[in-house]
MARDRENFI-588476 format. One record per atom (N, C-alpha, C, O): x, y, z. Coordinates in steps of 0.05 Angstrom, whole numbers, padded with zeros to 5 digits, always signed. Example, Ala and Ser with C-alpha at 12.3 -4.5 7.8 and 13.67 -1.06 7.14 Angstrom:
// residues 2
+00264-00114+00156;+00246-00090+00156;+00264-00066+00156;+00285-00066+00169;+00257-00045+00142;+00273-00021+00143;+00258+00001+00157;+00268+00023+00161;
END
This chain:
// residues 197
+00058+00194+00011;+00042+00206+00032;+00016+00190+00036;+00008+00185+00059;+00003+00184+00014;-00023+00169+00016;-00018+00141+00028;-00035+00132+00043;+00004+00128+00021;+00011+00102+00031;+00014+00103+00062;+00003+00085+00076;+00028+00123+00071;+00032+00125+00100;+00005+00130+00115;+00001+00120+00136;-00012+00146+00102;-00038+00151+00114;-00055+00125+00116;-00067+00120+00136;-00054+00109+00095;-00069+00083+00095;-00058+00064+00117;-00073+00051+00130;-00031+00064+00120;-00019+00047+00141;-00028+00056+00168;-00033+00039+00186;-00029+00082+00173;-00039+00092+00198;-00068+00084+00203;-00075+00077+00226;-00084+00086+00182;-00112+00078+00185;-00115+00049+00191;-00132+00042+00208;-00098+00032+00179;-00100+00003+00185;-00093-00002+00214;-00106-00018+00228;-00072+00011+00224;-00064+00007+00252;-00087+00018+00270;-00094+00005+00291;-00098+00040+00262;-00121+00051+00277;-00144+00031+00277;-00157+00028+00298;-00150+00018+00254;-00173+00000+00252;-00169-00026+00268;-00189-00040+00273;-00144-00033+00275;-00140-00058+00289;-00142-00055+00319;-00143-00074+00334;-00144-00030+00328;-00145-00026+00357;-00172-00035+00368;-00193-00029+00356;-00172-00049+00390;-00196-00058+00403;-00211-00035+00417;-00234-00038+00424;-00197-00012+00420;-00210+00011+00433;-00226+00028+00414;-00241+00045+00423;-00223+00023+00388;-00238+00039+00369;-00266+00028+00367;-00270+00003+00364;-00287+00045+00368;-00314+00035+00365;-00319+00019+00340;-00307+00025+00319;-00337-00001+00342;-00342-00018+00319;-00352-00002+00295;-00343-00006+00272;-00370+00017+00299;-00382+00031+00277;-00362+00048+00262;-00365+00053+00238;-00341+00057+00276;-00320+00072+00262;-00303+00054+00244;-00298+00061+00221;-00295+00030+00255;-00280+00011+00239;-00296+00002+00215;-00286-00001+00192;-00322-00003+00219;-00339-00013+00198;-00344+00009+00176;-00345+00002+00153;-00346+00034+00185;-00349+00055+00165;-00323+00058+00148;-00325+00062+00124;-00300+00054+00161;-00275+00055+00146;-00274+00032+00125;-00266+00037+00102;-00283+00008+00133;-00283-00015+00114;-00302-00010+00091;-00296-00017+00069;-00326+00001+00097;-00345+00006+00076;-00334+00026+00055;-00338+00021+00031;-00321+00046+00064;-00309+00065+00045;-00287+00052+00030;-00284+00057+00006;-00270+00037+00043;-00247+00025+00030;-00254+00004+00009;-00243+00003-00012;-00275-00013+00016;-00281-00036-00002;-00307-00033-00018;-00312-00049-00036;-00323-00013-00013;-00348-00009-00028;-00368-00031-00021;-00382-00041-00038;-00370-00037+00005;-00389-00058+00014;-00407-00045+00035;-00405-00022+00041;-00426-00061+00046;-00444-00052+00067;-00440-00069+00091;-00440-00094+00090;-00436-00056+00114;-00430-00071+00139;-00448-00060+00161;-00451-00036+00165;-00461-00078+00176;-00478-00070+00199;-00461-00055+00219;-00438-00063+00224;-00471-00033+00231;-00455-00018+00250;-00445-00034+00274;-00425-00028+00286;-00460-00056+00281;-00452-00072+00304;-00437-00098+00297;-00433-00115+00314;-00429-00100+00272;-00412-00123+00264;-00385-00120+00279;-00374-00098+00282;-00375-00143+00289;-00350-00143+00305;-00328-00154+00287;-00326-00178+00283;-00312-00136+00276;-00291-00144+00257;-00264-00137+00268;-00259-00114+00276;-00246-00157+00268;-00219-00153+00280;-00197-00161+00260;-00202-00177+00242;-00173-00150+00265;-00149-00155+00248;-00154-00146+00219;-00152-00161+00200;-00161-00120+00216;-00168-00109+00191;-00147-00112+00169;-00153-00113+00146;-00122-00112+00177;-00100-00112+00157;-00100-00138+00141;-00089-00139+00119;-00112-00160+00152;-00113-00185+00138;-00139-00190+00122;-00143-00211+00111;-00157-00170+00122;-00184-00173+00111;-00187-00159+00085;-00178-00137+00081;-00200-00174+00066;-00208-00162+00040;-00237-00169+00036;-00246-00192+00039;-00253-00149+00028;-00282-00152+00023;-00288-00143-00005;-00281-00120-00012;-00301-00160-00021;-00308-00152-00048;-00330-00132-00050;-00347-00129-00032;-00329-00116-00071;-00349-00096-00076;-00377-00107-00077;-00382-00128-00089;-00396-00093-00064;-00424-00101-00065;-00431-00122-00044;-00455-00129-00042;-00412-00131-00028;-00419-00151-00007;-00433-00138+00016;-00430-00114+00021;-00450-00153+00030;-00465-00144+00053;-00457-00161+00077;-00459-00185+00077;-00448-00147+00098;-00439-00160+00123;-00458-00153+00145;-00462-00129+00151;-00471-00173+00156;-00491-00168+00178;-00477-00165+00205;-00453-00161+00207;-00493-00168+00225;-00484-00165+00253;-00471-00191+00261;-00482-00208+00276;-00446-00195+00252;-00432-00220+00256;-00405-00215+00269;-00398-00192+00275;-00389-00237+00273;-00362-00235+00284;-00342-00245+00263;-00345-00268+00253;-00323-00228+00255;-00303-00236+00236;-00275-00231+00249;-00269-00209+00257;-00259-00253+00250;-00232-00251+00261;-00213-00259+00240;-00209-00283+00234;-00199-00240+00228;-00181-00245+00206;-00153-00247+00217;-00135-00232+00210;-00149-00268+00234;-00122-00272+00245;-00102-00279+00223;-00079-00270+00223;-00111-00296+00205;-00097-00302+00180;-00112-00288+00158;-00133-00276+00163;-00102-00288+00133;-00116-00275+00111;-00144-00285+00108;-00150-00309+00109;-00163-00266+00105;-00191-00273+00102;-00202-00256+00079;-00203-00231+00081;-00210-00269+00058;-00219-00256+00033;-00248-00263+00028;-00255-00286+00025;-00265-00243+00026;-00294-00246+00020;-00298-00235-00008;-00290-00212-00014;-00310-00250-00026;-00313-00242-00054;-00333-00221-00058;-00344-00209-00039;-00339-00215-00083;-00358-00194-00091;-00386-00204-00087;-00392-00228-00091;-00404-00186-00080;-00433-00191-00078;-00440-00215-00060;-00459-00230-00066;-00425-00218-00038;-00431-00239-00019;-00449-00229+00003;-00452-00205+00007;-00462-00247+00017;-00479-00241+00040;-00468-00257+00064;-00468-00281+00063;-00459-00243+00085;-00452-00255+00110;-00473-00246+00130;-00472-00223+00138;-00491-00264+00138;-00514-00256+00153;-00508-00252+00182;-00486-00256+00191;-00529-00244+00198;-00526-00239+00226;-00517-00264+00241;-00525-00286+00235;-00501-00260+00262;-00492-00280+00281;-00475-00302+00269;-00473-00324+00280;-00463-00297+00246;-00444-00315+00234;-00417-00310+00248;-00411-00287+00255;-00400-00331+00251;-00373-00328+00261;-00354-00339+00239;-00356-00362+00231;-00337-00321+00229;-00315-00329+00210;-00289-00324+00224;-00284-00301+00233;-00272-00344+00226;-00247-00341+00240;-00225-00357+00224;-00225-00381+00223;-00207-00342+00211;-00187-00354+00195;-00165-00367+00212;-00150-00384+00202;-00164-00360+00238;-00145-00372+00257;-00117-00373+00246;-00107-00352+00237;-00103-00396+00247;-00075-00398+00238;-00072-00403+00209;-00050-00404+00198;-00094-00407+00195;-00093-00412+00166;-00103-00388+00150;-00094-00365+00155;-00121-00393+00131;-00133-00371+00116;-00161-00379+00107;-00168-00403+00109;-00177-00360+00098;-00204-00365+00089;-00209-00349+00064;-00203-00325+00063;-00220-00362+00044;-00227-00349+00019;-00255-00357+00011;-00262-00380+00008;-00273-00337+00009;-00301-00341+00001;-00305-00329-00026;-00298-00305-00031;-00315-00345-00045;-00318-00336-00073;-00340-00316-00076;-00354-00308-00058;-00343-00306-00101;-00363-00286-00108;-00392-00298-00106;-00396-00321-00111;-00410-00280-00099;-00439-00286-00100;-00447-00310-00082;-00466-00324-00088;-00432-00313-00060;-00439-00334-00040;-00453-00323-00016;-00449-00299-00009;-00469-00339-00003;-00484-00330+00021;-00479-00349+00044;-00481-00373+00041;-00474-00337+00067;-00471-00353+00092;-00492-00342+00111;-00492-00319+00118;-00510-00360+00120;-00533-00351+00135;-00529-00353+00165;-00509-00364+00175;-00549-00343+00180;-00548-00339+00209;-00537-00362+00224;-00543-00386+00219;-00521-00356+00244;-00510-00375+00265;-00491-00396+00253;-00484-00415+00267;-00482-00392+00229;-00461-00411+00218;-00434-00403+00230;-00428-00380+00235;-00417-00424+00232;-00390-00420+00244;-00370-00433+00225;-00373-00457+00217;-00349-00418+00217;-00329-00429+00198;-00302-00422+00209;-00296-00398+00214;-00284-00442+00213;-00257-00439+00221;-00238-00445+00198;-00244-00463+00182;-00216-00431+00196;-00197-00435+00174;-00169-00444+00183;-00150-00435+00171;-00167-00461+00203;-00141-00468+00214;-00121-00477+00193;-00099-00466+00191;-00129-00496+00176;-00110-00506+00155;-00115-00494+00128;-00104-00503+00108;-00132-00473+00127;-00140-00461+00102;-00166-00472+00092;-00171-00496+00093;-00184-00454+00084;-00210-00462+00074;-00217-00445+00050;-00214-00420+00051;-00227-00457+00029;-00236-00442+00005;-00265-00450+00000;-00271-00474-00002;-00282-00430-00003;-00310-00434-00009;-00314-00421-00037;-00306-00398-00041;-00326-00436-00055;-00327-00427-00083;-00348-00406-00088;-00359-00394-00069;-00352-00400-00114;-00371-00380-00123;-00400-00392-00121;-00404-00416-00125;-00419-00374-00117;-00447-00381-00118;-00455-00403-00099;-00472-00420-00105;-00443-00403-00075;-00450-00424-00055;-00472-00413-00037;-00473-00389-00031;-00489-00431-00028;-00511-00424-00009;-00507-00440+00016;-00511-00464+00016;-00500-00427+00038;-00495-00440+00063;-00518-00432+00082;-00520-00409+00089;-00534-00452+00090;-00558-00446+00106;-00550-00439+00135;-00527-00438+00141;-00571-00435+00151;-00565-00427+00179;-00554-00450+00195;-00560-00474+00190;-00537-00443+00215;-00526-00462+00234;-00508-00484+00222;-00506-00506+00233;-00496-00478+00199;-00476-00496+00187;-00449-00492+00202;-00442-00469+00209;-00435-00513+00206;-00409-00512+00220;-00388-00525+00203;-00390-00549+00196;-00367-00510+00196;-00343-00521+00183;-00321-00518+00203;-00311-00495+00207;-00313-00540+00216;-00298-00538+00241;-00271-00551+00239;-00265-00568+00222;-00254-00543+00258;-00228-00556+00262;-00232-00582+00277;-00254-00588+00286;-00211-00598+00278;-00213-00624+00290;-00189-00629+00309;-00168-00616+00306;-00192-00647+00328;-00171-00656+00346;-00167-00686+00343;-00185-00701+00337;-00142-00694+00347;-00136-00722+00348;-00141-00732+00377;-00134-00718+00396;-00154-00755+00380;-00159-00765+00407;-00135-00781+00416;-00126-00800+00402;-00122-00773+00438;-00098-00787+00448;-00104-00817+00454;-00126-00824+00462;-00084-00834+00449;-00087-00862+00455;-00088-00868+00485;-00104-00885+00493;-00072-00853+00500;-00072-00857+00529;-00093-00841+00543;-00102-00820+00533;-00102-00850+00566;-00121-00835+00582;-00107-00813+00598;-00083-00813+00601;-00123-00794+00607;-00113-00772+00624;-00091-00755+00611;-00073-00745+00624;-00094-00752+00584;-00075-00735+00570;-00092-00713+00557;-00113-00718+00546;-00083-00688+00560;-00099-00666+00548;-00103-00670+00518;-00086-00683+00504;-00124-00659+00507;-00129-00662+00479;-00106-00649+00463;-00093-00631+00472;-00102-00660+00439;-00079-00651+00423;-00085-00625+00409;-00107-00615+00410;-00065-00614+00396;-00068-00589+00380;-00088-00594+00358;-00092-00617+00349;-00101-00573+00349;-00120-00575+00327;-00105-00582+00301;-00082-00576+00297;-00120-00595+00283;-00108-00603+00258;-00105-00579+00239;-00117-00558+00244;-00089-00582+00219;-00085-00561+00200;-00090-00570+00171;-00075-00565+00153;-00112-00585+00168;-00119-00596+00142;-00135-00576+00125;-00152-00561+00136;-00129-00575+00099;-00142-00557+00081;-00170-00567+00074;-00174-00591+00070;-00189-00549+00073;-00217-00555+00066;-00225-00540+00042;-00219-00516+00039;-00240-00552+00024;-00249-00538-00001;-00278-00545-00006;-00286-00568-00007;-00294-00524-00010;-00322-00526-00018;-00323-00515-00047;-00315-00493-00051;-00333-00531-00066;-00333-00523-00094;-00353-00501-00100;-00365-00490-00083;-00356-00496-00126;-00375-00476-00136;-00403-00487-00136;-00407-00511-00140;-00422-00470-00133;-00451-00477-00134;-00459-00499-00115;-00475-00516-00121;-00447-00499-00091;-00453-00519-00071;-00474-00508-00052;-00474-00485-00045;-00494-00525-00045;-00514-00518-00025;-00509-00535+00000;-00508-00559-00002;-00507-00522+00022;-00504-00536+00048;-00530-00531+00064;-00536-00508+00071;-00544-00553+00070;-00569-00550+00085;-00565-00543+00114;-00542-00544+00125;-00586-00534+00127;-00585-00525+00155;-00574-00546+00174;-00579-00570+00171;-00558-00537+00193;-00546-00554+00214;-00526-00575+00203;-00521-00595+00217;-00516-00571+00179;-00496-00589+00169;-00469-00584+00183;-00463-00561+00189;-00455-00605+00189;-00428-00603+00201;-00408-00615+00182;-00411-00638+00173;-00386-00601+00177;-00365-00610+00159;-00339-00609+00175;-00331-00587+00184;-00325-00631+00177;-00299-00631+00190;-00278-00622+00171;-00282-00622+00147;-00255-00613+00181;-00234-00602+00164;-00221-00624+00148;-00222-00648+00155;-00207-00616+00126;-00194-00636+00109;-00212-00648+00088;-00204-00667+00074;-00236-00637+00084;-00256-00647+00066;-00256-00631+00040;-00252-00607+00040;-00260-00645+00017;-00264-00631-00008;-00292-00638-00018;-00299-00662-00021;-00309-00618-00023;-00336-00621-00033;-00336-00611-00062;-00329-00588-00067;-00343-00628-00081;-00342-00621-00109;-00363-00601-00117;-00381-00595-00102;-00360-00590-00141;-00378-00570-00152;-00407-00581-00153;-00410-00605-00158;-00426-00564-00150;-00455-00570-00154;-00466-00591-00135;-00488-00602-00140;-00453-00595-00112;-00464-00614-00093;-00486-00601-00076;-00486-00576-00072;-00505-00617-00067;-00526-00608-00049;-00524-00627-00024;-00525-00651-00027;-00521-00615-00001;-00519-00630+00024;-00545-00625+00040;-00551-00602+00047;-00559-00646+00047;-00584-00644+00061;-00581-00634+00090;-00559-00636+00101;-00602-00623+00101;-00601-00613+00128;-00593-00634+00148;-00599-00658+00144;-00580-00626+00169;-00571-00644+00191;-00551-00665+00183;-00549-00686+00197;-00537-00661+00162;-00517-00680+00153;-00491-00676+00167;-00484-00654+00176;-00475-00698+00168;-00448-00697+00179;-00429-00706+00157;-00430-00729+00148;-00411-00689+00148;-00393-00695+00126;-00365-00700+00136;-00353-00681+00147;-00356-00725+00134;-00329-00732+00143;-00312-00745+00122;-00291-00757+00128;-00321-00743+00096;-00305-00753+00074;-00310-00736+00050;-00330-00722+00048;-00293-00738+00030;-00295-00722+00006;-00321-00730-00009;-00329-00753-00010;-00334-00710-00022;-00358-00714-00037;-00354-00707-00066;-00343-00686-00072;-00362-00725-00084;-00358-00721-00112;-00377-00700-00123;-00399-00696-00112;-00369-00687-00145;-00386-00665-00155;-00413-00676-00166;-00415-00699-00173;-00432-00657-00167;-00459-00662-00178;-00476-00682-00162;-00496-00692-00172;-00468-00687-00137;-00483-00706-00121;-00502-00693-00101;-00497-00670-00092;-00523-00707-00094;-00541-00699-00072;-00535-00718-00049;-00538-00743-00052;-00527-00707-00026;-00518-00724-00004;-00535-00716+00021;-00544-00694+00024;-00539-00736+00038;-00552-00731+00064;-00545-00753+00083;-00537-00775+00075;-00549-00747+00109;-00545-00767+00129;-00521-00762+00147;-00507-00743+00143;-00519-00779+00167;-00497-00777+00186;-00484-00804+00190;-00494-00821+00205;-00462-00810+00176;-00447-00792+00157;-00462-00789+00131;-00479-00806+00124;-00455-00768+00116;-00469-00762+00091;-00463-00783+00070;-00441-00792+00066;-00485-00792+00056;-00482-00813+00035;-00496-00802+00010;-00514-00786+00012;-00487-00813-00013;-00499-00804-00038;-00528-00814-00040;-00534-00838-00037;-00546-00795-00046;-00574-00802-00051;-00579-00807-00080;-00590-00827-00089;-00570-00787-00096;-00571-00790-00125;-00553-00769-00138;-00545-00750-00125;-00548-00772-00164;-00533-00753-00179;-00551-00732-00191;-00574-00738-00199;-00542-00707-00192;-00558-00687-00206;-00553-00689-00236;-00531-00695-00245;-00573-00683-00251;-00572-00685-00281;-00560-00659-00292;-00557-00657-00317;
END
């Protein structure tokens, strides 16, 4: 009986006609988290939120599985969209205002990560060889951000990148290749400045 009731609630929560604050109240009770009444959250059946997490006035589209860990902060005006892949955010991580993250080929963000405002982790397109051809389908490359990673403001990371544990990426950096752990990187494209001790 309880299982059928939960399935009905999930179908209820996925309807676009249901007010945001009602869906958000349901999620808060279900997961033990705090969600702003005006947060725009869709595809609830694919969403998991860890206990103690705080979700601001943001947009979350769990088209594919989208898992937010315990005690995370998703700040105002963030966009999280798992798209055709999936997204996993580790425990005690923070994503700040105006950041955009797509999970086309799958993305994992580790524990204790600090993502500053206006960071973009984005999908990519292949540029066709011939002229006058529409852009190709988006790539489906897996992206991984390690544990204890700091991403500075306005950093852009293309998909298919692996960033090692304990990395610090300076503000306004463009990351288009894998970064080894314990490094401080900055620039466009991002280059190693020095190793952390």
